[in-house]
A tleap script that builds the chain and sets N, CA, C and O, in Angstrom:
source leaprc.protein.ff14SB
mol = sequence {
  NMET SER ARG SER SER GLY ARG ALA GLN VAL
  GLU PRO THR ALA ALA LEU ALA ALA VAL LEU
  ALA LEU THR LEU ALA LEU GLY ILE TYR ALA
  SER ALA TYR ALA ALA VAL PRO THR GLY ASN
  ALA ALA SER PRO ALA SER SER ALA SER ALA
  LEU ALA ALA LEU THR ASP ALA LEU GLY THR
  GLY PRO THR SER PRO ALA ALA VAL ARG ALA
  ALA VAL ARG ASP LEU ASP SER GLU GLY SER
  LEU ASN ALA THR LEU ARG THR PRO THR ARG
  VAL TRP ALA VAL GLY PRO PRO ARG PRO PRO
  ARG THR ARG VAL ALA SER ALA ALA LEU PRO
  VAL ARG VAL ALA PRO ASP ARG VAL ARG PRO
  GLY ARG LEU SER VAL ALA VAL TRP CTHR
}
set mol.1.N position { 0.833 -1.158 0.000 }
set mol.1.CA position { 0.000 0.000 0.000 }
set mol.1.C position { 0.890 1.237 0.000 }
set mol.1.O position { 1.899 1.298 0.703 }
set mol.2.N position { 0.491 2.233 -0.814 }
set mol.2.CA position { 1.324 3.423 -0.901 }
set mol.2.C position { 1.108 4.327 0.304 }
set mol.2.O position { 0.151 4.187 1.066 }
set mol.3.N position { 2.021 5.238 0.434 }
set mol.3.CA position { 2.019 6.116 1.589 }
set mol.3.C position { 0.867 7.130 1.565 }
set mol.3.O position { 0.393 7.534 2.627 }
set mol.4.N position { 0.402 7.553 0.370 }
set mol.4.CA position { -0.616 8.592 0.265 }
set mol.4.C position { -2.027 8.037 0.140 }
set mol.4.O position { -2.941 8.801 -0.171 }
set mol.5.N position { -2.245 6.786 0.361 }
set mol.5.CA position { -3.564 6.210 0.164 }
set mol.5.C position { -4.576 6.708 1.186 }
set mol.5.O position { -5.771 6.671 0.890 }
set mol.6.N position { -4.193 7.158 2.336 }
set mol.6.CA position { -5.118 7.609 3.358 }
set mol.6.C position { -5.376 9.105 3.330 }
set mol.6.O position { -6.168 9.600 4.133 }
set mol.7.N position { -4.737 9.835 2.439 }
set mol.7.CA position { -4.879 11.291 2.418 }
set mol.7.C position { -5.904 11.747 1.383 }
set mol.7.O position { -6.241 11.017 0.451 }
set mol.8.N position { -6.393 12.984 1.573 }
set mol.8.CA position { -7.251 13.703 0.628 }
set mol.8.C position { -8.519 12.950 0.271 }
set mol.8.O position { -9.013 13.064 -0.851 }
set mol.9.N position { -9.034 12.207 1.180 }
set mol.9.CA position { -10.311 11.547 0.955 }
set mol.9.C position { -11.341 12.167 1.891 }
set mol.9.O position { -11.047 12.481 3.045 }
set mol.10.N position { -12.537 12.333 1.377 }
set mol.10.CA position { -13.601 12.961 2.140 }
set mol.10.C position { -14.696 11.929 2.362 }
set mol.10.O position { -14.961 11.082 1.509 }
set mol.11.N position { -15.305 12.017 3.494 }
set mol.11.CA position { -16.433 11.137 3.781 }
set mol.11.C position { -17.569 11.419 2.811 }
set mol.11.O position { -17.760 12.576 2.435 }
set mol.12.N position { -18.324 10.430 2.394 }
set mol.12.CA position { -19.425 10.658 1.450 }
set mol.12.C position { -20.481 11.630 1.995 }
set mol.12.O position { -21.056 12.400 1.225 }
set mol.13.N position { -20.736 11.609 3.261 }
set mol.13.CA position { -21.739 12.515 3.838 }
set mol.13.C position { -21.276 13.968 3.741 }
set mol.13.O position { -22.070 14.850 3.414 }
set mol.14.N position { -20.024 14.218 4.016 }
set mol.14.CA position { -19.494 15.579 3.924 }
set mol.14.C position { -19.488 16.061 2.477 }
set mol.14.O position { -19.771 17.231 2.222 }
set mol.15.N position { -19.173 15.189 1.530 }
set mol.15.CA position { -19.180 15.565 0.118 }
set mol.15.C position { -20.600 15.898 -0.336 }
set mol.15.O position { -20.801 16.868 -1.067 }
set mol.16.N position { -21.574 15.113 0.083 }
set mol.16.CA position { -22.968 15.398 -0.272 }
set mol.16.C position { -23.433 16.720 0.346 }
set mol.16.O position { -24.158 17.481 -0.294 }
set mol.17.N position { -23.023 16.992 1.574 }
set mol.17.CA position { -23.381 18.252 2.227 }
set mol.17.C position { -22.771 19.440 1.478 }
set mol.17.O position { -23.422 20.474 1.329 }
set mol.18.N position { -21.543 19.304 1.011 }
set mol.18.CA position { -20.898 20.383 0.266 }
set mol.18.C position { -21.603 20.627 -1.075 }
set mol.18.O position { -21.797 21.776 -1.472 }
set mol.19.N position { -21.980 19.565 -1.763 }
set mol.19.CA position { -22.695 19.698 -3.033 }
set mol.19.C position { -24.066 20.334 -2.797 }
set mol.19.O position { -24.496 21.180 -3.581 }
set mol.20.N position { -24.750 19.939 -1.734 }
set mol.20.CA position { -26.047 20.518 -1.399 }
set mol.20.C position { -25.916 22.013 -1.082 }
set mol.20.O position { -26.739 22.811 -1.530 }
set mol.21.N position { -24.896 22.395 -0.321 }
set mol.21.CA position { -24.680 23.805 0.017 }
set mol.21.C position { -24.384 24.617 -1.239 }
set mol.21.O position { -24.888 25.732 -1.378 }
set mol.22.N position { -23.586 24.091 -2.145 }
set mol.22.CA position { -23.269 24.781 -3.387 }
set mol.22.C position { -24.520 24.947 -4.257 }
set mol.22.O position { -24.734 26.012 -4.837 }
set mol.23.N position { -25.334 23.912 -4.348 }
set mol.23.CA position { -26.558 23.965 -5.130 }
set mol.23.C position { -27.537 24.977 -4.541 }
set mol.23.O position { -28.172 25.728 -5.281 }
set mol.24.N position { -27.659 25.001 -3.236 }
set mol.24.CA position { -28.543 25.948 -2.570 }
set mol.24.C position { -28.068 27.388 -2.798 }
set mol.24.O position { -28.878 28.268 -3.088 }
set mol.25.N position { -26.777 27.624 -2.670 }
set mol.25.CA position { -26.231 28.958 -2.883 }
set mol.25.C position { -26.450 29.407 -4.330 }
set mol.25.O position { -26.799 30.564 -4.566 }
set mol.26.N position { -26.256 28.528 -5.282 }
set mol.26.CA position { -26.470 28.867 -6.692 }
set mol.26.C position { -27.944 29.163 -6.959 }
set mol.26.O position { -28.255 30.076 -7.725 }
set mol.27.N position { -28.843 28.424 -6.352 }
set mol.27.CA position { -30.281 28.671 -6.503 }
set mol.27.C position { -30.690 30.019 -5.933 }
set mol.27.O position { -31.498 30.723 -6.540 }
set mol.28.N position { -30.150 30.390 -4.782 }
set mol.28.CA position { -30.454 31.687 -4.179 }
set mol.28.C position { -29.922 32.812 -5.067 }
set mol.28.O position { -30.604 33.817 -5.267 }
set mol.29.N position { -28.728 32.653 -5.591 }
set mol.29.CA position { -28.148 33.663 -6.481 }
set mol.29.C position { -29.009 33.822 -7.737 }
set mol.29.O position { -29.283 34.947 -8.156 }
set mol.30.N position { -29.431 32.725 -8.333 }
set mol.30.CA position { -30.244 32.795 -9.551 }
set mol.30.C position { -31.585 33.460 -9.272 }
set mol.30.O position { -32.065 34.232 -10.102 }
set mol.31.N position { -32.191 33.188 -8.148 }
set mol.31.CA position { -33.462 33.820 -7.799 }
set mol.31.C position { -33.292 35.314 -7.595 }
set mol.31.O position { -34.127 36.102 -8.040 }
set mol.32.N position { -32.221 35.710 -6.930 }
set mol.32.CA position { -31.973 37.132 -6.711 }
set mol.32.C position { -31.656 37.831 -8.026 }
set mol.32.O position { -32.089 38.965 -8.233 }
set mol.33.N position { -30.925 37.196 -8.903 }
set mol.33.CA position { -30.574 37.782 -10.201 }
set mol.33.C position { -31.811 37.956 -11.071 }
set mol.33.O position { -31.932 38.954 -11.781 }
set mol.34.N position { -32.723 37.005 -11.024 }
set mol.34.CA position { -33.934 37.083 -11.834 }
set mol.34.C position { -34.873 38.175 -11.337 }
set mol.34.O position { -35.677 38.693 -12.112 }
set mol.35.N position { -34.787 38.532 -10.067 }
set mol.35.CA position { -35.673 39.540 -9.499 }
set mol.35.C position { -35.198 40.963 -9.745 }
set mol.35.O position { -35.938 41.905 -9.460 }
set mol.36.N position { -33.994 41.153 -10.262 }
set mol.36.CA position { -33.462 42.493 -10.505 }
set mol.36.C position { -34.159 43.090 -11.718 }
set mol.36.O position { -34.170 42.469 -12.781 }
set mol.37.N position { -34.751 44.299 -11.585 }
set mol.37.CA position { -35.415 44.907 -12.744 }
set mol.37.C position { -34.398 45.373 -13.777 }
set mol.37.O position { -33.313 45.841 -13.431 }
set mol.38.N position { -34.759 45.241 -15.041 }
set mol.38.CA position { -33.846 45.619 -16.124 }
set mol.38.C position { -34.160 46.977 -16.697 }
set mol.38.O position { -33.381 47.491 -17.499 }
set mol.39.N position { -35.273 47.581 -16.317 }
set mol.39.CA position { -35.642 48.863 -16.875 }
set mol.39.C position { -36.440 48.738 -18.164 }
set mol.39.O position { -36.872 49.745 -18.726 }
set mol.40.N position { -36.637 47.528 -18.630 }
set mol.40.CA position { -37.410 47.296 -19.842 }
set mol.40.C position { -38.339 46.125 -19.588 }
set mol.40.O position { -38.186 45.058 -20.183 }
set mol.41.N position { -39.302 46.328 -18.705 }
set mol.41.CA position { -40.177 45.234 -18.318 }
set mol.41.C position { -41.246 44.934 -19.358 }
set mol.41.O position { -41.843 43.858 -19.331 }
set mol.42.N position { -41.497 45.855 -20.263 }
set mol.42.CA position { -42.479 45.598 -21.307 }
set mol.42.C position { -41.932 44.555 -22.267 }
set mol.42.O position { -40.743 44.547 -22.588 }
set mol.43.N position { -42.802 43.689 -22.714 }
set mol.43.CA position { -42.355 42.624 -23.596 }
set mol.43.C position { -42.071 43.184 -24.989 }
set mol.43.O position { -42.602 44.234 -25.352 }
set mol.44.N position { -41.236 42.494 -25.773 }
set mol.44.CA position { -40.977 42.964 -27.125 }
set mol.44.C position { -42.235 42.974 -27.983 }
set mol.44.O position { -42.339 43.742 -28.940 }
set mol.45.N position { -43.185 42.120 -27.634 }
set mol.45.CA position { -44.424 42.074 -28.403 }
set mol.45.C position { -45.232 43.350 -28.212 }
set mol.45.O position { -46.000 43.720 -29.100 }
set mol.46.N position { -45.080 44.041 -27.066 }
set mol.46.CA position { -45.854 45.250 -26.842 }
set mol.46.C position { -45.413 46.369 -27.783 }
set mol.46.O position { -46.254 47.137 -28.251 }
set mol.47.N position { -44.123 46.480 -28.070 }
set mol.47.CA position { -43.661 47.479 -29.036 }
set mol.47.C position { -44.178 47.140 -30.429 }
set mol.47.O position { -44.608 48.025 -31.170 }
set mol.48.N position { -44.136 45.876 -30.778 }
set mol.48.CA position { -44.624 45.455 -32.098 }
set mol.48.C position { -46.129 45.653 -32.217 }
set mol.48.O position { -46.610 46.073 -33.269 }
set mol.49.N position { -46.877 45.359 -31.163 }
set mol.49.CA position { -48.326 45.548 -31.228 }
set mol.49.C position { -48.677 47.031 -31.252 }
set mol.49.O position { -49.640 47.420 -31.913 }
set mol.50.N position { -47.917 47.868 -30.544 }
set mol.50.CA position { -48.154 49.310 -30.596 }
set mol.50.C position { -47.859 49.845 -32.001 }
set mol.50.O position { -48.589 50.696 -32.510 }
set mol.51.N position { -46.791 49.345 -32.623 }
set mol.51.CA position { -46.475 49.750 -33.992 }
set mol.51.C position { -47.588 49.333 -34.949 }
set mol.51.O position { -47.985 50.106 -35.820 }
set mol.52.N position { -48.085 48.118 -34.787 }
set mol.52.CA position { -49.169 47.643 -35.652 }
set mol.52.C position { -50.429 48.486 -35.463 }
set mol.52.O position { -51.113 48.813 -36.433 }
set mol.53.N position { -50.732 48.837 -34.216 }
set mol.53.CA position { -51.908 49.676 -33.961 }
set mol.53.C position { -51.729 51.068 -34.562 }
set mol.53.O position { -52.675 51.637 -35.107 }
set mol.54.N position { -50.523 51.615 -34.464 }
set mol.54.CA position { -50.266 52.939 -35.046 }
set mol.54.C position { -50.376 52.918 -36.563 }
set mol.54.O position { -51.009 53.795 -37.151 }
set mol.55.N position { -49.769 51.932 -37.197 }
set mol.55.CA position { -49.832 51.873 -38.665 }
set mol.55.C position { -51.265 51.634 -39.138 }
set mol.55.O position { -51.660 52.144 -40.187 }
set mol.56.N position { -52.052 50.860 -38.373 }
set mol.56.CA position { -53.466 50.678 -38.725 }
set mol.56.C position { -54.225 51.998 -38.590 }
set mol.56.O position { -55.060 52.327 -39.432 }
set mol.57.N position { -53.932 52.752 -37.526 }
set mol.57.CA position { -54.618 54.028 -37.310 }
set mol.57.C position { -54.230 55.054 -38.371 }
set mol.57.O position { -55.050 55.886 -38.757 }
set mol.58.N position { -52.991 54.999 -38.840 }
set mol.58.CA position { -52.534 55.955 -39.847 }
set mol.58.C position { -53.068 55.632 -41.235 }
set mol.58.O position { -53.194 56.523 -42.075 }
set mol.59.N position { -53.379 54.376 -41.478 }
set mol.59.CA position { -53.920 53.974 -42.771 }
set mol.59.C position { -52.838 53.868 -43.833 }
set mol.59.O position { -51.646 53.964 -43.543 }
set mol.60.N position { -53.275 53.670 -45.059 }
set mol.60.CA position { -52.333 53.564 -46.174 }
set mol.60.C position { -52.074 54.941 -46.749 }
set mol.60.O position { -52.827 55.879 -46.488 }
set mol.61.N position { -51.042 55.065 -47.508 }
set mol.61.CA position { -50.695 56.334 -48.120 }
set mol.61.C position { -49.780 57.154 -47.231 }
set mol.61.O position { -49.454 56.739 -46.118 }
set mol.62.N position { -49.367 58.306 -47.712 }
set mol.62.CA position { -48.439 59.133 -46.942 }
set mol.62.C position { -49.064 59.617 -45.635 }
set mol.62.O position { -50.256 59.920 -45.584 }
set mol.63.N position { -48.262 59.686 -44.594 }
set mol.63.CA position { -48.720 60.174 -43.293 }
set mol.63.C position { -48.007 61.464 -42.957 }
set mol.63.O position { -46.959 61.773 -43.524 }
set mol.64.N position { -48.572 62.203 -42.046 }
set mol.64.CA position { -47.956 63.461 -41.620 }
set mol.64.C position { -47.582 63.356 -40.148 }
set mol.64.O position { -48.150 62.535 -39.429 }
set mol.65.N position { -46.638 64.169 -39.687 }
set mol.65.CA position { -46.283 64.157 -38.269 }
set mol.65.C position { -47.473 64.474 -37.361 }
set mol.65.O position { -47.567 63.932 -36.260 }
set mol.66.N position { -48.376 65.340 -37.806 }
set mol.66.CA position { -49.561 65.664 -37.002 }
set mol.66.C position { -50.465 64.435 -36.845 }
set mol.66.O position { -51.046 64.222 -35.781 }
set mol.67.N position { -50.581 63.633 -37.900 }
set mol.67.CA position { -51.393 62.417 -37.822 }
set mol.67.C position { -50.771 61.417 -36.850 }
set mol.67.O position { -51.487 60.712 -36.138 }
set mol.68.N position { -49.447 61.353 -36.821 }
set mol.68.CA position { -48.772 60.448 -35.886 }
set mol.68.C position { -49.019 60.902 -34.456 }
set mol.68.O position { -49.297 60.076 -33.587 }
set mol.69.N position { -48.922 62.212 -34.197 }
set mol.69.CA position { -49.195 62.724 -32.846 }
set mol.69.C position { -50.613 62.386 -32.410 }
set mol.69.O position { -50.825 61.948 -31.279 }
set mol.70.N position { -51.575 62.581 -33.283 }
set mol.70.CA position { -52.967 62.285 -32.947 }
set mol.70.C position { -53.171 60.782 -32.704 }
set mol.70.O position { -53.891 60.394 -31.784 }
set mol.71.N position { -52.548 59.953 -33.515 }
set mol.71.CA position { -52.690 58.499 -33.351 }
set mol.71.C position { -52.053 58.021 -32.053 }
set mol.71.O position { -52.585 57.121 -31.402 }
set mol.72.N position { -50.920 58.609 -31.666 }
set mol.72.CA position { -50.267 58.221 -30.409 }
set mol.72.C position { -51.134 58.630 -29.228 }
set mol.72.O position { -51.246 57.879 -28.258 }
set mol.73.N position { -51.751 59.806 -29.291 }
set mol.73.CA position { -52.635 60.242 -28.187 }
set mol.73.C position { -53.814 59.294 -28.021 }
set mol.73.O position { -54.240 59.026 -26.897 }
set mol.74.N position { -54.348 58.781 -29.135 }
set mol.74.CA position { -55.504 57.888 -29.085 }
set mol.74.C position { -55.138 56.454 -28.749 }
set mol.74.O position { -56.020 55.649 -28.450 }
set mol.75.N position { -53.857 56.117 -28.791 }
set mol.75.CA position { -53.414 54.743 -28.561 }
set mol.75.C position { -53.375 54.435 -27.070 }
set mol.75.O position { -52.883 55.239 -26.278 }
set mol.76.N position { -53.889 53.281 -26.692 }
set mol.76.CA position { -53.860 52.840 -25.297 }
set mol.76.C position { -52.691 51.869 -25.145 }
set mol.76.O position { -52.746 50.751 -25.658 }
set mol.77.N position { -51.628 52.289 -24.441 }
set mol.77.CA position { -50.456 51.428 -24.274 }
set mol.77.C position { -50.343 50.991 -22.818 }
set mol.77.O position { -50.912 51.617 -21.924 }
set mol.78.N position { -49.604 49.912 -22.592 }
set mol.78.CA position { -49.451 49.360 -21.248 }
set mol.78.C position { -48.306 49.981 -20.462 }
set mol.78.O position { -48.002 49.526 -19.360 }
set mol.79.N position { -47.676 50.993 -20.998 }
set mol.79.CA position { -46.574 51.670 -20.315 }
set mol.79.C position { -46.280 52.980 -21.010 }
set mol.79.O position { -47.144 53.523 -21.699 }
set mol.80.N position { -45.092 53.489 -20.844 }
set mol.80.CA position { -44.678 54.699 -21.548 }
set mol.80.C position { -44.411 54.359 -23.008 }
set mol.80.O position { -43.921 53.276 -23.326 }
set mol.81.N position { -44.737 55.291 -23.887 }
set mol.81.CA position { -44.602 55.041 -25.317 }
set mol.81.C position { -43.876 56.205 -25.973 }
set mol.81.O position { -44.163 57.368 -25.691 }
set mol.82.N position { -42.946 55.884 -26.837 }
set mol.82.CA position { -42.251 56.875 -27.655 }
set mol.82.C position { -42.400 56.450 -29.101 }
set mol.82.O position { -42.076 55.321 -29.468 }
set mol.83.N position { -42.900 57.377 -29.925 }
set mol.83.CA position { -43.000 57.139 -31.363 }
set mol.83.C position { -42.127 58.176 -32.054 }
set mol.83.O position { -42.275 59.375 -31.817 }
set mol.84.N position { -41.227 57.721 -32.901 }
set mol.84.CA position { -40.314 58.607 -33.613 }
set mol.84.C position { -40.491 58.399 -35.109 }
set mol.84.O position { -40.405 57.278 -35.611 }
set mol.85.N position { -40.738 59.485 -35.802 }
set mol.85.CA position { -40.899 59.470 -37.253 }
set mol.85.C position { -39.683 60.159 -37.854 }
set mol.85.O position { -39.405 61.318 -37.547 }
set mol.86.N position { -38.951 59.436 -38.723 }
set mol.86.CA position { -37.714 59.972 -39.311 }
set mol.86.C position { -37.815 60.001 -40.832 }
set mol.86.O position { -38.334 59.084 -41.468 }
set mol.87.N position { -37.299 61.086 -41.381 }
set mol.87.CA position { -37.056 61.174 -42.816 }
set mol.87.C position { -35.560 61.426 -42.966 }
set mol.87.O position { -34.876 61.610 -41.959 }
set mol.88.N position { -35.031 61.440 -44.181 }
set mol.88.CA position { -33.589 61.700 -44.319 }
set mol.88.C position { -33.150 63.059 -43.768 }
set mol.88.O position { -31.980 63.234 -43.428 }
set mol.89.N position { -34.073 64.024 -43.677 }
set mol.89.CA position { -33.667 65.366 -43.231 }
set mol.89.C position { -34.313 65.824 -41.934 }
set mol.89.O position { -33.852 66.806 -41.352 }
set mol.90.N position { -35.372 65.152 -41.446 }
set mol.90.CA position { -36.069 65.618 -40.242 }
set mol.90.C position { -36.433 64.464 -39.334 }
set mol.90.O position { -36.516 63.312 -39.757 }
set mol.91.N position { -36.652 64.811 -38.047 }
set mol.91.CA position { -37.060 63.823 -37.048 }
set mol.91.C position { -38.163 64.442 -36.198 }
set mol.91.O position { -38.028 65.572 -35.726 }
set mol.92.N position { -39.263 63.697 -36.000 }
set mol.92.CA position { -40.340 64.095 -35.109 }
set mol.92.C position { -40.498 63.012 -34.060 }
set mol.92.O position { -40.510 61.827 -34.394 }
set mol.93.N position { -40.620 63.397 -32.789 }
set mol.93.CA position { -40.788 62.424 -31.705 }
set mol.93.C position { -42.009 62.805 -30.882 }
set mol.93.O position { -42.262 63.982 -30.625 }
set mol.94.N position { -42.761 61.791 -30.475 }
set mol.94.CA position { -43.928 61.971 -29.625 }
set mol.94.C position { -43.729 61.089 -28.403 }
set mol.94.O position { -43.434 59.901 -28.534 }
set mol.95.N position { -43.887 61.657 -27.228 }
set mol.95.CA position { -43.744 60.905 -25.989 }
set mol.95.C position { -42.404 61.181 -25.335 }
set mol.95.O position { -41.557 61.881 -25.889 }
set mol.96.N position { -42.224 60.615 -24.138 }
set mol.96.CA position { -40.970 60.840 -23.407 }
set mol.96.C position { -39.796 60.162 -24.104 }
set mol.96.O position { -39.981 59.181 -24.825 }
set mol.97.N position { -38.584 60.684 -23.891 }
set mol.97.CA position { -37.411 60.024 -24.491 }
set mol.97.C position { -37.289 58.597 -23.980 }
set mol.97.O position { -37.493 58.329 -22.796 }
set mol.98.N position { -36.958 57.697 -24.876 }
set mol.98.CA position { -36.872 56.294 -24.455 }
set mol.98.C position { -35.531 56.034 -23.766 }
set mol.98.O position { -34.509 56.609 -24.140 }
set mol.99.N position { -35.546 55.160 -22.755 }
set mol.99.CA position { -34.298 54.824 -22.074 }
set mol.99.C position { -33.387 53.997 -22.979 }
set mol.99.O position { -33.856 53.391 -23.942 }
set mol.100.N position { -32.101 53.971 -22.676 }
set mol.100.CA position { -31.185 53.148 -23.485 }
set mol.100.C position { -31.565 51.665 -23.399 }
set mol.100.O position { -32.128 51.215 -22.401 }
set mol.101.N position { -31.263 50.950 -24.412 }
set mol.101.CA position { -31.481 49.502 -24.518 }
set mol.101.C position { -32.952 49.108 -24.436 }
set mol.101.O position { -33.274 48.003 -24.001 }
set mol.102.N position { -33.848 50.009 -24.853 }
set mol.102.CA position { -35.265 49.677 -24.930 }
set mol.102.C position { -35.527 49.022 -26.279 }
set mol.102.O position { -34.983 49.451 -27.296 }
set mol.103.N position { -36.345 48.002 -26.290 }
set mol.103.CA position { -36.652 47.323 -27.550 }
set mol.103.C position { -37.540 48.206 -28.411 }
set mol.103.O position { -38.491 48.816 -27.924 }
set mol.104.N position { -37.217 48.265 -29.692 }
set mol.104.CA position { -37.891 49.163 -30.627 }
set mol.104.C position { -38.413 48.352 -31.808 }
set mol.104.O position { -37.730 47.467 -32.324 }
set mol.105.N position { -39.621 48.666 -32.221 }
set mol.105.CA position { -40.182 48.095 -33.446 }
set mol.105.C position { -40.310 49.234 -34.449 }
set mol.105.O position { -40.676 50.348 -34.074 }
set mol.106.N position { -40.014 48.969 -35.717 }
set mol.106.CA position { -40.067 50.045 -36.711 }
set mol.106.C position { -40.599 49.525 -38.039 }
set mol.106.O position { -40.553 48.332 -38.339 }
set mol.107.N position { -41.103 50.471 -38.816 }
set mol.107.CA position { -41.633 50.149 -40.137 }
set mol.107.C position { -41.397 51.334 -41.067 }
set mol.107.O position { -41.413 52.487 -40.636 }
set mol.108.N position { -41.180 51.042 -42.327 }
set mol.108.CA position { -40.998 52.088 -43.333 }
set mol.108.C position { -42.365 52.554 -43.814 }
set mol.108.O position { -43.284 51.755 -43.993 }
set mol.109.N position { -42.482 53.874 -44.022 }
set mol.109.CA position { -43.714 54.429 -44.557 }
set mol.109.C position { -43.438 55.784 -45.197 }
set mol.109.O position { -42.471 56.450 -44.826 }
set mol.110.N position { -44.267 56.208 -46.150 }
set mol.110.CA position { -44.071 57.512 -46.767 }
set mol.110.C position { -44.547 58.621 -45.828 }
set mol.110.O position { -45.547 58.465 -45.127 }
set mol.111.N position { -43.818 59.744 -45.821 }
set mol.111.CA position { -44.130 60.855 -44.922 }
set mol.111.C position { -44.384 62.104 -45.767 }
set mol.111.O position { -43.587 62.461 -46.634 }
set mol.112.N position { -45.510 62.756 -45.492 }
set mol.112.CA position { -45.838 64.004 -46.180 }
set mol.112.C position { -45.185 65.140 -45.392 }
set mol.112.O position { -45.619 65.458 -44.284 }
set mol.113.N position { -44.137 65.756 -45.964 }
set mol.113.CA position { -43.422 66.835 -45.288 }
set mol.113.C position { -43.942 68.207 -45.697 }
set mol.113.O position { -43.680 69.189 -45.003 }
set mol.114.N position { -44.652 68.298 -46.776 }
set mol.114.CA position { -45.290 69.519 -47.251 }
set mol.114.C position { -46.499 69.087 -48.079 }
set mol.114.O position { -46.605 67.915 -48.441 }
set mol.115.N position { -47.408 70.008 -48.384 }
set mol.115.CA position { -48.594 69.596 -49.152 }
set mol.115.C position { -48.277 68.905 -50.476 }
set mol.115.O position { -49.061 68.078 -50.944 }
set mol.116.N position { -47.155 69.230 -51.075 }
set mol.116.CA position { -46.838 68.623 -52.360 }
set mol.116.C position { -45.570 67.780 -52.335 }
set mol.116.O position { -45.073 67.387 -53.391 }
set mol.117.N position { -45.033 67.492 -51.135 }
set mol.117.CA position { -43.778 66.721 -51.041 }
set mol.117.C position { -43.935 65.530 -50.096 }
set mol.117.O position { -44.370 65.663 -48.952 }
set mol.118.N position { -43.564 64.367 -50.619 }
set mol.118.CA position { -43.585 63.128 -49.836 }
set mol.118.C position { -42.186 62.554 -49.834 }
set mol.118.O position { -41.545 62.469 -50.882 }
set mol.119.N position { -41.709 62.161 -48.674 }
set mol.119.CA position { -40.365 61.598 -48.525 }
set mol.119.C position { -40.461 60.214 -47.884 }
set mol.119.O position { -41.411 59.927 -47.156 }
set mol.120.N position { -39.475 59.356 -48.159 }
set mol.120.CA position { -39.451 58.061 -47.457 }
set mol.120.C position { -39.128 58.286 -45.980 }
set mol.120.O position { -38.322 59.147 -45.629 }
set mol.121.N position { -39.767 57.500 -45.136 }
set mol.121.CA position { -39.554 57.661 -43.696 }
set mol.121.C position { -39.600 56.341 -42.974 }
set mol.121.O position { -39.855 55.291 -43.563 }
set mol.122.N position { -39.347 56.419 -41.671 }
set mol.122.CA position { -39.394 55.233 -40.824 }
set mol.122.C position { -40.036 55.620 -39.505 }
set mol.122.O position { -39.630 56.590 -38.866 }
set mol.123.N position { -41.049 54.850 -39.100 }
set mol.123.CA position { -41.732 55.042 -37.835 }
set mol.123.C position { -41.193 54.018 -36.849 }
set mol.123.O position { -41.286 52.815 -37.094 }
set mol.124.N position { -40.628 54.480 -35.733 }
set mol.124.CA position { -40.093 53.603 -34.696 }
set mol.124.C position { -40.922 53.791 -33.434 }
set mol.124.O position { -41.239 54.920 -33.057 }
set mol.125.N position { -41.276 52.683 -32.778 }
set mol.125.CA position { -42.100 52.717 -31.579 }
set mol.125.C position { -41.409 51.920 -30.482 }
set mol.125.O position { -40.952 50.800 -30.708 }
set mol.126.N position { -41.338 52.512 -29.288 }
set mol.126.CA position { -40.778 51.843 -28.128 }
set mol.126.C position { -41.770 51.941 -26.984 }
set mol.126.O position { -42.335 53.006 -26.736 }
set mol.127.N position { -41.984 50.825 -26.282 }
set mol.127.CA position { -42.869 50.787 -25.121 }
set mol.127.C position { -42.080 50.238 -23.957 }
set mol.127.O position { -41.406 49.216 -24.089 }
set mol.128.N position { -42.154 50.903 -22.817 }
set mol.128.CA position { -41.466 50.431 -21.599 }
set mol.128.C position { -42.317 50.804 -20.399 }
set mol.128.O position { -43.240 51.611 -20.505 }
set mol.129.N position { -42.001 50.212 -19.262 }
set mol.129.CA position { -42.740 50.508 -18.031 }
set mol.129.C position { -41.887 51.262 -17.060 }
set mol.129.O position { -42.344 51.597 -15.967 }
savepdb mol mol.pdb
quit
């Protein structure tokens, strides 16, 4: 028998207790981590559904920034809502500024910038709580 055969061995009960303690500690950490708010509690589907409701309210054809403002006022959202309409040269925003890393849904649509001028644009909608 070698000289080191009696060293560095742990009783099975102590090993099971150590594994149980590690598992319990990891479970507590995961529960605490999951409970931390991220600042974006609204689901990604809420931004997409708000965008769909806005585009339905605006209808087909070119839209104007005033029509977007009116549609956002009439929209019932589950949290704070920001709608941003962009053209290559101008930006219109309705609602409070959105926080960083908020999920955004967007769609391309024509924008009437003057009675006789229509430009390509993009409507972006963000919903957060």
